[in-house]
C-alpha positions in Angstrom: -6.4 3.0 -5.1 -5.6 5.9 -7.5 -3.2 8.5 -6.8 -6.0 11.1 -6.3 -7.9 9.2 -3.4 -4.1 8.8 -1.7 -3.8 12.2 -2.1 -7.5 14.1 -0.2 -6.2 11.5 2.9 -4.3 13.2 5.7 -0.1 11.1 7.0 -2.3 9.8 9.9 -4.3 7.8 7.5 -1.5 7.2 5.0 0.3 5.5 7.7 -2.7 3.6 8.4 -3.9 2.6 4.9 0.3 1.9 4.9 -0.2 -0.6 7.5 -3.4 -2.1 6.3 -1.6 -3.4 2.8 1.5 -4.2 4.1 -0.6 -6.5 5.9 -2.7 -7.9 3.3 0.8 -8.4 1.4 1.8 -10.8 4.5 -1.3 -12.6 3.7 -1.3 -13.2 0.0 2.5 -14.0 0.3 1.7 -16.7 3.0 -0.8 -17.8 1.0 1.2 -18.4 -2.3 4.4 -20.4 0.3 1.3 -23.0 1.6 0.8 -23.6 -2.7 -3.2 -22.7 -1.9 -4.7 -21.2 -4.8 -4.7 -17.9 -5.1 -8.7 -15.9 -5.6 -6.7 -13.0 -7.8 -3.2 -13.8 -9.6 -3.1 -9.6 -10.0 -3.6 -8.8 -6.3 0.3 -9.1 -4.4 1.0 -6.5 -7.9 -2.0 -4.1 -6.8 -1.0 -3.9 -3.4 2.9 -3.7 -4.1 1.6 -0.2 -5.9 -0.8 1.0 -4.1 2.0 0.5 -1.0 5.0 2.6 -3.6 2.2 4.9 -4.1 1.6 5.6 -0.2 5.1 5.6 0.8 6.0 8.3 -2.9 2.9 10.6 -1.3 4.4 10.2 2.8 7.6 11.4 1.1 6.7 14.3 -1.0 4.2 15.6 2.9 7.7 15.5 4.5 9.5 16.8 2.5 7.0 20.0 2.1 7.2 20.1 5.0 10.7 20.7 5.7 11.1 23.2 2.7 
C-alpha cells in the first residue's frame, strides 16, 4: 500500500487497516512456522513495511493534533 493512499485515510480507518495487517502478518508467520509453502515469500516483508508506514502516519497525526 502506498503512502499517498494511506494519507487519504482517517485515523480510525488507519487503525482498522493496522489491525487487519497485523492479523495477516500473524497468519503468514504461523504458516511458515508450520512448515507449509508460502504463496508469496515477499508478503511478510511488504506487510511489515505497510505496518511501519501506518504507524508513522498515526504518530505524525498525533503530533500535529497536539501542536
